[in-house]
ZAMARGU-4260 file (C-alpha; in steps of 0.2 Angstrom, whole numbers, plus 5000, padded with zeros to 4 digits):
<rodrens>
0) 4958/4984/4905 | 4962/5002/4909 | 4945/5009/4903 | 4935/4995/4912 | 4944/4999/4928
5) 4941/5017/4926 | 4922/5013/4924 | 4923/5002/4940 | 4932/5016/4950 | 4919/5029/4944
10) 4905/5018/4950 | 4913/5016/4967 | 4916/5034/4969 | 4898/5038/4965 | 4891/5025/4976
15) 4902/5030/4991 | 4899/5049/4988 | 4918/5053/4988 | 4933/5050/4978 | 4945/5042/4990
20) 4935/5037/5005 | 4938/5019/5004 | 4957/5021/5001 | 4958/5033/5016 | 4948/5022/5027
25) 4960/5008/5024 | 4975/5019/5027 | 4970/5027/5043 | 4960/5012/5050 | 4946/5024/5057
30) 4930/5014/5063 | 4914/5017/5053 | 4897/5018/5061 | 4885/5004/5057 | 4876/5014/5044
35) 4892/5018/5035 | 4897/5000/5035 | 4881/4994/5027 | 4883/5007/5013 | 4900/5001/5009
40) 4895/4983/5009 | 4881/4987/4997 | 4893/4997/4986 | 4905/4982/4985 | 4891/4970/4979
45) 4881/4982/4968 | 4882/4981/4949 | 4894/4993/4940 | 4896/4997/4922 | 4909/4989/4911
50) 4913/4974/4900 | 4903/4959/4904 | 4918/4948/4907 | 4926/4961/4919 | 4910/4964/4928
55) 4908/4945/4931 | 4926/4944/4938 | 4922/4958/4950 | 4906/4950/4956 | 4916/4934/4959
60) 4928/4944/4970 | 4914/4953/4979 | 4906/4936/4983 | 4922/4930/4991 | 4922/4945/5002
65) 4904/4941/5007 | 4909/4923/5012 | 4922/4930/5024 | 4917/4930/5043 | 4906/4945/5046
70) 4919/4955/5056 | 4932/4954/5042 | 4920/4959/5028 | 4921/4978/5029 | 4940/4980/5030
75) 4942/4966/5017 | 4930/4976/5005 | 4939/4992/5008 | 4956/4983/5004 | 4949/4975/4989
80) 4943/4991/4981 | 4960/4999/4985 | 4971/4985/4977 | 4959/4984/4962 | 4960/5003/4959
85) 4979/5002/4961 | 4982/4989/4949 | 4968/4977/4942 | 4956/4963/4946 | 4969/4950/4945
90) 4978/4960/4959 | 4962/4959/4969 | 4962/4940/4968 | 4980/4940/4974 | 4974/4951/4989
95) 4960/4939/4994 | 4971/4924/4991 | 4983/4931/5004 | 4970/4936/5016 | 4962/4919/5016
100) 4978/4912/5024 | 4975/4923/5039 | 4957/4919/5040 | 4961/4900/5039 | 4971/4902/5055
105) 4958/4914/5064 | 4943/4911/5074 | 4929/4921/5083 | 4936/4919/5100 | 4949/4932/5096
110) 4936/4943/5087 | 4946/4940/5070 | 4958/4953/5075 | 4972/4944/5065 | 4961/4944/5049
115) 4956/4962/5051 | 4974/4967/5053 | 4979/4957/5038 | 4965/4964/5028 | 4970/4982/5032
120) 4989/4980/5030 | 4990/4968/5016 | 4981/4981/5005 | 4993/4995/5010 | 5008/4984/5007
125) 5002/4979/4990 | 4998/4997/4985 | 5016/5003/4988 | 5021/5020/4982 | 5033/5020/4966
130) 5036/5031/4952 | 5022/5024/4942 | 5010/5027/4956 | 5016/5045/4959 | 5014/5049/4940
135) 4997/5041/4939 | 4990/5051/4953 | 4997/5067/4947 | 4989/5065/4930 | 4972/5060/4935
140) 4958/5072/4931 | 4951/5071/4949 | 4967/5078/4955 | 4966/5093/4943 | 4949/5097/4949
145) 4954/5096/4967 | 4969/5108/4964 | 4957/5120/4957 | 4946/5119/4972 | 4960/5121/4984
150) 4967/5136/4976 | 4950/5144/4971 | 4953/5144/4952 | 4938/5144/4941 | 4937/5131/4926
155) 4940/5145/4913 | 4956/5151/4921 | 4973/5144/4916 | 4981/5135/4931 | 5000/5132/4930
160) 5006/5117/4940 | 5024/5113/4943 | 5029/5096/4950 | 5046/5092/4958 | 5054/5075/4955
165) 5071/5069/4962 | 5073/5051/4956 | 5087/5041/4962 | 5096/5026/4954 | 5085/5014/4965
170) 5069/5021/4957 | 5076/5021/4940 | 5081/5003/4942 | 5064/4999/4950 | 5055/5004/4934
175) 5065/4991/4924 | 5062/4973/4920 | 5069/4962/4935 | 5084/4955/4926 | 5089/4972/4919
180) 5087/4981/4935 | 5097/4969/4945 | 5110/4969/4932 | 5113/4987/4934 | 5112/4987/4953
185) 5125/4973/4954 | 5137/4983/4945 | 5142/4998/4956 | 5152/5007/4943 | 5138/5007/4930
190) 5125/5011/4944 | 5136/5026/4949 | 5138/5032/4931 | 5119/5032/4929 | 5116/5039/4946
195) 5126/5055/4942 | 5115/5058/4927 | 5098/5054/4935 | 5100/5059/4954 | 5095/5077/4952
200) 5080/5088/4955 | 5068/5091/4941 | 5053/5103/4939 | 5040/5097/4927 | 5026/5108/4921
205) 5011/5096/4921 | 5000/5109/4913 | 5010/5108/4898 | 5008/5095/4884 | 5026/5089/4886
210) 5026/5088/4905 | 5010/5080/4906 | 5014/5067/4892 | 5030/5062/4902 | 5021/5058/4918
215) 5007/5050/4908 | 5019/5038/4900 | 5027/5034/4916 | 5010/5031/4924 | 5005/5020/4909
220) 5019/5007/4915 | 5006/5001/4928 | 5000/4987/4916 | 5018/4980/4916 | 5021/4983/4935
225) 5022/4965/4940 | 5037/4962/4928 | 5047/4976/4935 | 5061/4975/4948 | 5052/4986/4961
230) 5037/4975/4962 | 5048/4959/4964 | 5057/4968/4979 | 5040/4973/4987 | 5033/4956/4985
235) 5048/4947/4992 | 5047/4959/5007 | 5028/4957/5009 | 5029/4938/5009 | 5043/4938/5022
240) 5033/4949/5034 | 5017/4940/5031 | 5025/4923/5034 | 5033/4930/5050 | 5017/4936/5057
245) 5007/4921/5053 | 5020/4909/5059 | 5022/4918/5076 | 5003/4920/5077 | 5001/4902/5078
250) 5010/4901/5095 | 5006/4918/5101 | 4990/4926/5093 | 4993/4944/5100 | 5011/4944/5094
255) 5005/4939/5076 | 4993/4954/5076 | 5007/4966/5082 | 5019/4960/5068 | 5005/4964/5056
260) 5003/4981/5064 | 5021/4985/5061 | 5017/4988/5043 | 5011/5005/5049 | 5030/5010/5049
265) 5032/5008/5031 | 5026/5023/5021 | 5032/5036/5009 | 5043/5036/4993 | 5061/5036/4989
270) 5072/5042/5004 | 5057/5043/5016 | 5053/5025/5012 | 5071/5019/5014 | 5071/5027/5032
275) 5054/5019/5036 | 5061/5002/5030 | 5076/5004/5041 | 5064/5007/5056 | 5053/4992/5052
280) 5068/4980/5051 | 5075/4987/5068 | 5058/4984/5076 | 5057/4967/5070 | 5075/4963/5075
285) 5068/4963/5093 | 5058/4947/5090 | 5073/4936/5094 | 5075/4945/5110 | 5057/4943/5116
290) 5053/4926/5108 | 5044/4915/5121 | 5040/4929/5133 | 5022/4931/5139 | 5023/4950/5136
295) 5032/4948/5118 | 5017/4956/5109 | 5017/4971/5121 | 5036/4974/5119 | 5034/4974/5100
300) 5020/4986/5101 | 5031/4997/5112 | 5045/4996/5100 | 5034/5001/5085 | 5026/5016/5095
305) 5044/5022/5099 | 5048/5021/5080 | 5033/5030/5075 | 5035/5044/5088 | 5053/5048/5085
310) 5059/5054/5067 | 5078/5052/5071 | 5076/5035/5080 | 5084/5039/5096 | 5068/5033/5106
315) 5069/5016/5096 | 5087/5014/5100 | 5083/5016/5119 | 5069/5004/5118 | 5079/4991/5109
320) 5093/4993/5123 | 5079/4990/5136 | 5073/4974/5127 | 5091/4968/5125 | 5093/4969/5144
325) 5078/4959/5148 | 5081/4943/5158
</rodrens>
């Protein structure tokens, strides 16, 4: 499976002429011109090298994208490439299954804004950063080549690379099977005992055999990601957010779109992620305050923008106070 996915990834990169263009486009949401869109749609449907069974499954997923409403296809194609590269073809099917729920509730009169937002933010939500993802990215050959280009080192010159890691007990438990990870988290004394031995900074030389092997093993946990605690937590959060967006979108289309856009708040890893999650929850706490108002979507947008602009969250606190004072 890993080898076949690598073959697919290589084919996509050659077709698009860049290593991470598709993933970046999904993350930053930049609009492409018509020629760029056409090239990406062709890349999605073109034949890639790999085992026949895997190739057939990929073509089935590509065909599903082609059957989506035309305005949704480009973002859906980008999202599909991203989630397949992140995990595997089965994960791509999960992505499209979720996206279909938004498409079924959408129509051309709104320009399919709900479906486009879902295509973008579902992909980002499903490709969350974890220890496995970080280790995988840091051990890819494309990253080594990029580092050499950035520092101006020739291929025949030894390049020493030191990575800094500071795992917490949460990340440690997140890489465990669901039941074991929750067993530890539900026992504060045990969790504290382990955290005292885990929660410290480490410098790992990835140019050494030992350091590289350590990260390579962690990155290899990708094949078991769906059985791990972190994945279960992320899926639970994703499903709550998505149900909330589609549920509100049925009565207030614009509000549903704005709830989907709130996923922009969640980013990063470890402590950064925890702070982002807190902002996300606080923004959506305003839903009860604006429910039923004609300008509900506008207020959620204002809360989100306040959260994005202010690192400390003071602007968000003020915006929430304003919302609470509304008649």
